N, C-alpha and C positions, 0 to 999 in steps of 0.2 A: 562291190568294191568301189568306193569314190576316191578319185583323182585330185590332188591339190597341187598348187603352184605357189611356193613361198618366196617372196623376195625381200630381203631386208639390207639395210645400210648400217655398218658399224662406223664408231667414231674414227677419224683419220689419225688420232693420236696414240692408238694401240700398236703394240710392237707384234712381229710376226708371231712369237709365241702365243701372245695373248688373243690375236686374230684366231689362230688355229684351235684354242682353247674354247673360245665362245662358240664357234662353229660346231666343234665336236660336242658341246653341251646341248646344243640345240637339235643336232643329229641324234643324240641319246635319249633326249625327251621325246622325240618322235618314235624312236624304237622302242622305249619304255612302255608306251601307251598303244601298242600294237599297230604301229605304222611302218610301213616298209618303203624305205627310200630307193628310188631307182634312178636318180640323177643329181648331181651335185656341181654346180659351175661357179667358179670364182671369176668374177667381171673384172675385178682389180679396183683400183682407186680411180673415181671419177669425180668431176666437178657437180656440184648441185645446182639445181635451176635457180635456187634462193637459198640464203643462209638458214640454216636450221640448228637453233642451240648455239649461235655464233660460229658455227662450222660451214665452210664453203665446199668442202669434199667430204667423201667418205668412200668406204670399201663396200662394194656391192657384191651380194651373194644371191643365187638361185638355188632352191632345193625343190625338186618334185618328189611327191611322195603319194602313196596310197594307204586307204585305211579303210575298216568296217567300223570303226569306233567313232560314233557321231559327236562325242565329247572332245576328241583330240584338237580340232581346230581352235575351241574355246580355251583350252588348256594352254596351246601353243600361244594364242594372242596374248592371253594374260601374262604368260612368262616373258614374252618379248616387250610387253608393255612396261613390265617393273624392271626390267634390265637396263640399266643406266648407259650400258656400252651401244645400245641399239637406237639410232635416232630416226629412224622410219622402218616401216615394214609393210607388207601387203600380202594377205594370204588369201587365195581364192580358189574356188572349186573349179576345175576344168572338165570339159567333155572330151572324153576319149572314145573315138568310134570303136565298136566292136568288129573283130575280123569276122568276115562271112565264113559261115559252116554249111554243111551240106543240107541242115535242117531249115535254116532260112534263107537260102538262095531262092530267088524267084525262077520259076520254070518259064522259059520263053516259049 
């Protein structure tokens, strides 16, 4: 099972209903492609370091998910790239250490 972290920025001109709809659509895309979401954080509206598409701020979101589907990150990135309401995104694979079990514990 591979773990991923997705951070994306939505346009600041969206209403609360539109923001929720965009985030829910991204979550549904992950779930529909054999992904399991285990953390969603709304970081809120923040200023950008530099203007992007003439916007100086945006709504930041974080989604942590895991999947066995190797194609899901590519599908997700394609859909984020063509979505006009997403002004930036970063999807990266993260390392999650395994919990020690009786079989892989070292004997002292």
